[in-house]
C-alpha positions in Angstrom: -13.0 -5.5 -30.5 -13.4 -9.3 -30.7 -15.7 -11.0 -28.3 -13.0 -13.1 -26.6 -10.9 -10.0 -25.9 -14.0 -8.2 -24.5 -14.6 -11.2 -22.1 -11.0 -11.1 -21.0 -11.4 -7.4 -20.3 -14.5 -7.9 -18.2 -12.8 -10.7 -16.2 -9.8 -8.5 -15.5 -12.0 -5.7 -14.3 -14.0 -8.0 -12.0 -10.8 -9.5 -10.6 -9.3 -6.1 -10.0 -12.2 -5.2 -7.7 -11.4 -8.2 -5.6 -7.8 -7.1 -4.9 -7.2 -6.0 -1.3 -3.7 -4.7 -1.8 -1.6 -2.9 -4.3 0.7 -5.9 -4.6 -2.3 -8.1 -5.5 -3.3 -5.7 -8.2 0.2 -5.6 -9.6 0.3 -9.4 -9.8 -3.1 -9.4 -11.5 -1.9 -6.8 -14.1 1.3 -8.8 -14.8 -0.6 -12.0 -15.3 -3.5 -10.7 -17.4 -2.9 -7.3 -19.0 -0.6 -8.6 -21.7 -3.6 -10.7 -23.0 -5.4 -7.5 -23.8 -2.5 -5.1 -24.7 0.9 -6.6 -25.7 4.0 -5.0 -24.2 7.6 -5.9 -23.6 8.1 -4.3 -20.2 6.3 -1.9 -17.9 6.6 0.4 -14.9 4.0 0.8 -12.1 4.3 3.7 -9.7 2.1 3.7 -6.6 1.9 7.3 -5.3 0.3 6.2 -2.0 3.1 3.8 -0.9 5.5 5.8 -3.1 7.2 2.8 -4.5 7.9 1.8 -8.1 7.8 -1.7 -9.7 9.4 -2.5 -13.1 7.7 -5.6 -14.6 7.4 -7.9 -17.6 4.5 -10.0 -18.9 3.8 -13.2 -17.1 5.3 -16.3 -18.8 4.9 -18.9 -16.1 6.4 -19.7 -12.8 6.2 -17.4 -9.7 4.7 -14.0 -10.4 7.3 -12.5 -8.1 10.0 -13.3 -10.6 8.3 -10.9 -13.1 8.7 -7.7 -11.2 11.2 -5.8 -9.1 10.5 -2.8 -6.8 12.8 0.2 -7.1 12.9 3.8 -6.2 10.8 5.9 -8.6 13.5 7.9 -10.4 11.4 11.1 -10.8 9.4 10.9 -7.6 10.4 14.2 -6.0 10.0 16.2 -9.2 6.6 14.7 -9.9 5.3 15.2 -6.3 6.5 18.8 -6.4 4.6 19.4 -9.6 1.6 17.7 -8.2 1.5 20.0 -5.2 1.9 23.1 -7.3 -0.6 22.3 -10.1 -2.9 19.5 -8.7 -3.7 16.2 -10.2 -6.1 15.2 -12.9 -5.4 18.2 -15.1 -3.7 16.3 -17.9 -4.7 13.4 -20.2 -5.5 10.2 -18.3 -4.4 7.8 -21.1 -1.9 8.7 -23.8 1.0 7.3 -25.7 4.4 8.9 -26.3 3.7 9.8 -29.9 0.5 11.7 -28.9 2.6 13.6 -26.3 5.4 14.5 -28.7 3.0 15.6 -31.4 1.0 17.7 -29.0 -2.2 15.7 -29.6 -2.8 15.5 -25.8 -2.3 18.2 -23.2 0.3 17.2 -20.6 1.6 19.8 -18.1 5.3 20.5 -17.9 6.5 16.9 -18.0 8.9 16.4 -15.1 9.5 12.7 -15.6 12.8 12.4 -17.3 12.4 8.6 -17.3 9.3 8.9 -19.4 11.0 11.2 -21.8 14.2 9.1 -22.0 12.2 5.9 -22.6 10.7 7.4 -25.8 14.1 7.1 -27.5 14.1 3.3 -27.0 10.5 2.3 -26.8 6.9 3.0 -27.8 5.3 4.1 -24.5 1.7 4.1 -23.3 0.9 5.9 -20.1 -2.2 5.2 -17.9 -2.6 7.7 -15.0 -4.5 6.5 -11.9 -6.5 9.4 -10.6 -9.6 9.3 -8.3 -11.7 12.5 -8.0 -8.6 14.7 -8.7 -6.3 12.8 -6.3 -3.3 11.3 -8.0 -2.8 7.7 -6.9 -0.3 6.3 -9.4 0.4 5.5 -13.0 1.3 2.6 -15.3 3.7 2.8 -18.2 3.8 0.1 -20.9 6.9 -0.2 -23.1 7.0 -1.8 -26.5 10.3 -2.1 -28.4 10.8 0.1 -31.5 11.1 -2.8 -33.8 7.4 -3.5 -33.2 4.4 -1.5 -34.2 3.3 1.4 -31.8 0.3 1.0 -29.6 -2.7 1.2 -31.9 -6.2 2.7 -31.5 -7.6 -0.5 -30.1 -4.8 -0.8 -27.5 -5.5 2.8 -26.4 -9.2 2.2 -26.3 -8.8 -0.8 -24.0 -6.5 1.2 -21.7 -9.1 4.0 -21.6 -11.8 1.5 -20.6 -9.5 0.2 -17.8 -8.4 3.6 -16.5 -11.5 4.6 -14.5 -11.9 1.1 -13.0 -8.3 0.9 -12.0 -8.6 4.4 -10.4 -11.6 3.3 -8.4 -9.9 0.1 -7.3 -6.9 2.1 -6.1 -9.2 4.3 -4.0 -10.9 1.2 -2.5 -7.6 -0.5 -1.7 -6.2 2.8 -0.2 -9.3 3.0 2.1 -9.1 -0.7 3.1 -5.4 -0.4 3.9 -5.9 2.7 6.0 -8.8 1.2 8.0 -6.9 -2.1 8.6 -3.8 -0.2 9.8 -5.9 1.8 12.3 -7.8 -1.3 13.5 -4.8 -3.6 13.9 -1.8 -1.6 15.2 -1.0 -3.9 18.2 -4.5 -3.1 19.6 -3.4 0.4 20.4 -5.0 2.0 17.3 -8.0 -0.3 17.6 -9.1 1.9 20.6 -9.2 5.0 18.4 -12.6 5.8 16.9 -12.9 7.3 13.4 -16.1 8.9 12.2 -17.2 11.0 9.2 -20.0 13.5 9.0 -21.2 15.5 6.0 -21.7 19.3 6.1 -25.4 18.7 7.2 -24.0 16.7 10.2 -25.4 13.4 8.9 -23.2 10.4 9.9 -21.9 8.9 6.7 -19.1 6.5 7.8 -16.8 5.3 10.5 -14.9 2.4 11.9 -16.5 -0.1 14.3 -14.8 1.5 17.3 -15.9 5.0 16.4 -19.5 4.1 15.7 -19.7 2.3 19.1 -18.2 5.4 20.9 -20.9 7.7 19.4 -23.6 5.7 21.2 -22.0 6.3 24.7 -23.9 8.6 27.0 -22.1 11.6 28.5 -22.6 12.7 32.1 -25.3 15.1 30.8 -27.4 12.2 29.6 -27.0 12.9 25.9 -25.0 10.7 23.4 -21.5 11.5 22.3 -22.9 11.9 18.8 -25.2 14.6 20.0 -22.3 16.6 21.6 -20.0 15.9 18.7 -22.6 17.5 16.4 -22.7 20.5 18.7 -19.0 20.8 18.4 -19.2 20.7 14.6 -21.9 23.4 14.6 -19.8 25.6 16.8 -16.9 25.2 14.3 -19.1 26.4 11.4 -20.4 29.4 13.4 -16.8 30.5 14.2 -15.7 33.7 12.4 -13.2 31.6 10.5 -16.0 29.2 9.5 -15.5 30.2 5.8 -12.0 28.7 5.8 -11.4 25.5 3.8 -9.9 23.7 6.7 -10.8 24.0 10.4 -9.7 22.0 13.4 -10.9 21.8 17.0 -10.5 19.6 20.0 -12.9 18.8 22.8 -13.4 16.5 25.8 -16.6 14.6 26.4 -17.1 13.3 30.0 -18.6 9.8 30.1 -19.0 7.1 32.8 -16.0 5.3 31.3 -13.8 8.4 31.5 -12.9 11.4 29.4 -13.3 10.9 25.7 -10.8 13.1 23.8 -12.2 14.3 20.5 -10.4 15.9 17.6 -12.5 17.3 14.7 -11.1 18.3 11.3 -13.4 20.1 8.9 -12.4 20.2 5.2 -14.2 22.1 2.4 -13.4 21.4 -1.2 -13.2 23.9 -4.0 -16.9 23.5 -4.8 -17.8 24.4 -1.2 -18.8 20.8 -0.1 -17.5 20.0 3.4 -17.0 17.0 5.6 -16.1 16.5 9.3 -13.6 13.9 10.3 -13.7 12.9 14.0 -11.1 11.0 16.0 -12.2 9.8 19.4 -10.0 8.2 22.1 -10.3 7.6 25.8 -7.7 9.5 27.9 -5.2 7.4 29.8 -6.0 9.2 33.0 -9.0 11.0 34.5 -9.1 14.7 34.2 -10.3 16.3 37.4 -12.6 19.2 36.9 -11.6 20.9 40.2 -8.0 21.1 38.9 -8.9 23.8 36.3 -7.7 27.2 37.3 -10.0 29.6 35.5 -8.8 33.1 34.7 -11.5 35.0 33.0 -11.3 38.6 31.6 -13.9 41.0 32.7 -15.6 40.8 29.3 -15.7 37.0 29.6 -17.1 37.2 33.1 -19.9 39.5 31.8 -20.7 37.0 29.1 -20.7 34.1 31.6 -23.2 36.1 33.8 -25.4 36.5 30.7 -25.2 32.8 29.8 -26.2 31.8 33.4 -29.2 34.2 33.0 -30.2 32.2 29.9 -29.4 34.9 27.3 -28.6 33.8 23.7 -25.8 35.3 21.6 -28.0 38.0 20.1 -29.2 39.1 23.5 -25.7 39.1 24.8 -24.5 41.2 21.9 -27.2 43.8 22.5 -26.6 44.0 26.2 -22.8 44.3 25.9 -22.9 46.4 22.7 -20.8 43.9 20.7 -21.2 42.0 17.5 -22.5 38.4 17.6 -19.2 37.2 16.0 -17.3 38.9 18.9 -19.6 37.2 21.4 -18.9 33.8 19.7 -15.1 34.4 19.9 -15.3 35.2 23.6 -17.5 32.1 24.2 -15.0 29.9 22.4 -12.2 31.3 24.6 -14.2 30.5 27.7 -14.8 27.0 26.5 -11.1 26.4 26.0 -10.3 27.7 29.5 -12.7 25.3 31.2 -12.6 22.4 28.8 -16.3 22.7 27.8 -17.8 22.0 24.4 -21.1 23.8 24.9 -23.2 25.8 27.3 -24.6 22.8 29.1 -21.1 21.6 29.9 -19.9 25.1 30.8 -22.7 25.5 33.4 -22.0 22.0 34.8 -18.2 22.6 35.1 -18.6 26.0 36.7 -21.1 24.5 39.2 -18.6 21.8 40.0 -15.9 24.4 40.5 -17.9 26.4 42.9 -18.6 23.3 44.9 
């Protein structure tokens, strides 16, 4: 590859990382991609926004004149296949000739548009996939009266593919955070936090990180109690499931903080906790709870009040520890508690 082309490639990659929206990226690709790989027309499908843009190389004037958004003709077919088979299982960059000759492995190709285009054009396909998540793809078309995409063209597209995939992931993240932070001020009140499986805080929006610092009525931080809730989820009999969800309420001096926790474990066994926190519109009065405990739950509560741990409760009641945990979670749900400290506090308030 000649030095000038390599420099243009580096400039394109650097500029791509500065894009803050999919539209910005599309405009950049239209203006600069043809300087590296010549083409007559192209199609860009964004799986996140689920729209499709047909475009041509930039020749001057307004960039908007060089593309038009339309419905992706094979969207439903492709999304169905994606759900059934997963993304990232086929070649990331390939041309029509490679596909027809079986040089690259492509799962049952559902895109009739891609197949039909091969009759009229040479086609190169760049799939945009980040860590197995399908984010979109780009087709480049070159008329049949011109040479097919050669080895250098495909090499350049392969160099671009991982960078474009990372850029799409970054844009998707930025877009999601901006939406949550700016939706008329309403969503700006919602805290978002991310913890890894070891319960280390690894991310969150500004609102969420501030909420974690708030003290509850028990003197501990919201973060401390949120971690307790996460630990309880993993100790649940269903803790081996790939997806778990639980809700809780933390009582603070500013009101009740409603908390939803989603735990997701990937196929490799690595998990993350996604927390949403939001103050309730109205105060929840503890005295309004109407507790209806079973005899077994009442026995367990008596043991908790005596300071017994799960193992001691299991021995005393001749039950398994998993059964004890299940009963305790039922008790928590009935009183709105997230842990033993809150349970004791709420029961004490109820008696008063």
